[in-house]
N, C-alpha and C positions, 0 to 999 in steps of 0.2 A: 494510480488510482483507488482513491479509501475505499476503502470496505467491497473490493469485488472478485467474485468467483469467475476459474475459470473458466468453467465449464457455464456460464451466462455468455462467453463473446462469441462470435460465426467465429472465428479461431481458432476453438478449441470443442468444436464438435455443435457447438448450442441450436436445437431447432427455430430459433426467431431471429428475425437479422437486426438485433442493437447492436453490431459493430461497426458499420462498417468501412470507416475509415480506419479503425484500428485494425479490422482484419485487412485494408492493403498494405499500410507495412507491415502485418507478418508475410506478405509475401516478401516482399526485400529482408527478413530477417534472415535470425536465427532464432528459431521457437523453441524454447525446453519446455516440455510437457510434465514432466516430473520437476517444477518451482512448489518451495514449501517456505511461508511467511514462517518466524521464532518468533511468532509469539499471536493472540490472535487480537490482538488493539492495537491501538494507532501509535503510541508514544515509544514504545519497547521495537515495535519489529523497524520505526524507518530507525531509529539510534541505530536499529543493524546496518542496515541503511548506508546512513551516513556514516561510519566508528571499522564496518568490517568484524566485527564483536560480535557475537548470543547478550541476551539478554542479562545472565547475572554478571560477562563480565563490566558491560556496560552498564552496568544498577540507574539506566530508566527505567521507573515501572511502576506502579504499585507502591508507599511503601507508609504505613500507618503508625510510623514517625516522621513521615516526608514533610522537607520544608515547604511544596506547595501542596496549591490549594485550582481543583477546577474554577472555584469566586473567581480568583486573579486573572483569568483568561477571559472569565464569558461575566456575565449577570445572568441568577437563581437565587434559587431558593435557598436557604438554608440551610434545607439537606443537605446540600451539596460539596458543606464542607470536610463532610468523608468523607472526599474524595480526595488520596491526598495522594502524595506521588512526590520522586523525585528525578531531579530535571539531568539529561545527559551536562553531566561534572565538563567548567570547565575548563580543565590537566585532559581529556581526551583527542585526541588528534581523529580533525576529519578529514572528507571528499574533498569539502571545500575550502578547509586550508594546505591541504594539501595542492592544492591545483593552484591555490594562490599567489604560495609561493609560486609556484615555478611561470606566472603570471597570463594567470589565465583569469576576469572579469566574471566573480561570481554571485550570480544570483534567487534570488527565489520570488513566489507566489502561492499561497499555499489557504486553503478550501477549509479547514474544519477548526474547532476550537485549539484539539491538543499539540493544534501544528501552534501558539501565539509562539511570542519571541521568551514569552516568563520562561518554559518550561529550558531552552536551554537547546530547540535542534538550530535557533540561527547561528551559532556557533560559526566565525569566518567567513560567515557573506557578505561580501561588499554591500548587496544591494538584501530585501528583507524585508518583502510586503506579507503585514498579513495587518494591511486594514481595513476594515468592514463586516467585520467577524464580531457581533455581540451578543450571537446564540445558540444557543450547540443545532440548531440547522446550517451556518458555518454562513461558506457563502454560494457564489450558481458558478459556473462552469462560465459561465458566459463575461463574469468580473475576474475570473484568474486567467481566461484567457485577452482577456484585453487587457489588463495588467502585461500578461507577458509581453504584447505585438507590442506596446508602447515604449518597456525598457528597453527590445529587442530592435529598435528606435533607435536604440540612443549612442548605439556601440562603436557604431564606425565601422565595422570590419578587423574590431577589436578580437581577440581568443577569447571565446567566455564557456562558462560554464552552465546551466538554467537546470533548476529543477522547480517545478510545480506539482503538487497538492490540488485533487478535482475529488473535492468534497458529496459530488453529487447522489451518490449511490448509501449515501451510511443514509441510517433512520432520522426523524421520520419522513416517506418519503412520499416529498409529493411535488412531483413536478409540475416545471410549469406551463402553463397550458397547453400551447402549442404541439405540446410532449404530452401528456395526460389524459392522452384515449387513444395511442395507440395501444395499447395490448392493454391497455385494464376502459374497458368500454364503459364505465358504472358512472356517473354522479359522484364526488367522494365529499363528504366531510370528514370535521371533526368525532363528529358524534359518532360516525357509521363505521369510520377508520377498524377501531379495537373490537370488534363482531366480524371483519371481513375473514372469510378463509384463508388459511396458506396460501395456496393458489392467485389465489388474489392480490395480497399481498407483494404474490413474486414477480405478479406483470405488472404493479406498481415499481417497481426493485427494476425491473429493466424500458421502463420507460424511462425512470432517470438515470440510466445506462445509454441508451440513444441518444437525453438530453445533453449528456456530457460527452460523447465520442460529438454530435455534429459536431460542440466547438476545442476542438482535438484536432475532428478535421479544419476546423482553420485558421489554428494556426500552424496543422502541416502544408494548408495552400501558401501559405507567408514564406513561411522556407522555401517552399519550391517556386513561387513568383520572383522571388532576395536570386535564386540561385545555388543554394546553401543545401536544404536533405540531402544533394545526395556524396556535400562533402563532412553528416555535417553525422557522429558518432550520435545513436536517438532510440532510449530504453525507453521499455514502456512494463511496469510492474503496477500491482496491488500490497498493500502492507497485511490485509486481512481477506480473508472472506463474510461469511454471512449463513448461521443457518435459518428455516424455512418450515421447523418444525421436524424435519430430521433426530431419530431420539431423543425428542417430545423437548426439542429445546429450540429458542427462537434468539435473536440475532449473534452479538458476536460478543468473544474478551473475556467471558467468565469457562471455558473449553477449548479442547484441544481437537480435537473433530478435522476431518481431515475438510469438509466443507469451511468451517473455520481457515483451515490452513492450507488449500489447495492454492496459488494466483497464478495470476499470467504471470510470465517474465518474455520478451521478446528484443532479441538485442539483433539493430542493421547498423548494421558495420558502415562504413564512409565506402563510396562507389563502389568498384567489385570483388574490394579483397577476399571476406567470405561471403558463400553459396549459399542462399536464400534454403534454409533445410531445417529437419526439425529433429529433437534430440530427444534421445528418453536420460539421460545422465544425469540423477540426481541434484539440484542447485537448490542454494537458498540467501534470500535477499541477501545475508553478509556475502557471501561472492560473489556480487556487485561492484563490491568498492574492490576487490581483487580485478575484475573484470575488467575496466575501464585503470588499472593503474598499469595492467599489462598493454592496454592497447595503447599507450600515450608512455608510454618506455622509462616509465615511472617504477623502477621499488617502493613494494607493498616496505607497512614496517615490522618489525619482527614481532610486534603479538598477536598481529592479523588473526585472526582464526576466519577471516577467506579463502578460497581458494579460487581457485581457474582454468574450469572443464577441459576437458574432461578427470583432467589428476584431482580428484573432489580427494583431501584426506584429511573430511571429517564426518560421520553421521548425519545425520538432517535430524538435525535437534530441535524444539519449542518447549516453552515452557512461557507460563502465566500463572499469576500469583493477585484473585483479586480479592479486593478486601469485603471486612464482611456486608458493608453496606452496597458491596456486588454480589455477593456471593454465597451462602451458605454454605457452597457446596463442596468450598473447601480448595486448591492449589494440587495444578497439575505437573507435568513435564515426561515429554512425548520424545523416544528414541524413532526413529523408523532407519533397518540396516535389510537393503533387498527386498525382501516381500513381508519384513517385520515390522508389523509398532507396539509397539512396548508404551505404557499409557501409565505411570504410578501416578498416582491422586496420597495428599493429604492423610485423607479422610482414612483411607486402608483400600479403596475401592478401582484395586488394579485392574488396569484391562490391559487384553494380548490377541492384534486381531495376525490377521494375516492377510493381507489389503492385493491379494493375486486372488485369494477363494474370494471373498468378503471385501469387498474397492466400497460395498454402503456401511461397514463395519456395527453391521446388524448384531 
């Protein structure tokens, strides 16, 4: 779930009914209350999800000398040439590659521009659908689910690994018409968007989550109709969250506040293997790699930095290295141990929070 804060889902206590279908999965799942993204933007977080490594280890991130530009993926203004990155290296061992070796058919359908195959995240997938993404708005949940269902229909009972990236909650918030007035009740035009309050932008964001959840519901219904929901290992998570004026900031990808890092993580095991429950064990996206391999009885590569809960042998780490075109506030690294969070700043503006006493990092 691209750009989806944990605290905007019903299963994490949100006051709005944004996620009825995801909430139903939560009732069948082990829900992690303290899941943290390893970065606050798309490319490095997905690379961590696919490799079990932290950002500095896999290297897929902003890089002023990087060979790739956002305009390699989508059309945009010439200024986008400054958005330079290094993609996922082709020698990295990925989850898709390991499962492919074990006989799984591997497929992915993605919605966001940073997921386009030129950035290397398509590595080891037999099928990687990144079509219909031509602008920074990505493509809709209806298209992601529709392509996923077509692919599933062709499998004929083969063992498969399917990855889906739903992009709808990412800005700009423009929910399709049927969902555009559920929480945000005004008429909206491009001219008035920038004048909206933080709460009004949050309402549009919630409409986007509801729209995404609707099409996730269609996918889940198909799995149930085909009698494969119960025997499927199903994981729902997000790459990062979003800021809505907290700390005087908006959007994501520049800082490492909890609103950007705290993501949902639901693990629904096949059948009754693991009873539905909630866990306060601190985990990260790179641990998902290890969780899947352990469930399948596959040894993880020796350089994997993810672990299987509850035996987490690493602190929670997050990193973001924005280019000057993205932010002039410098780079940040964060480490969380127990209730303490230390944030290192390249500009020397280091921060130390006690998240137990000050969860809002005020």
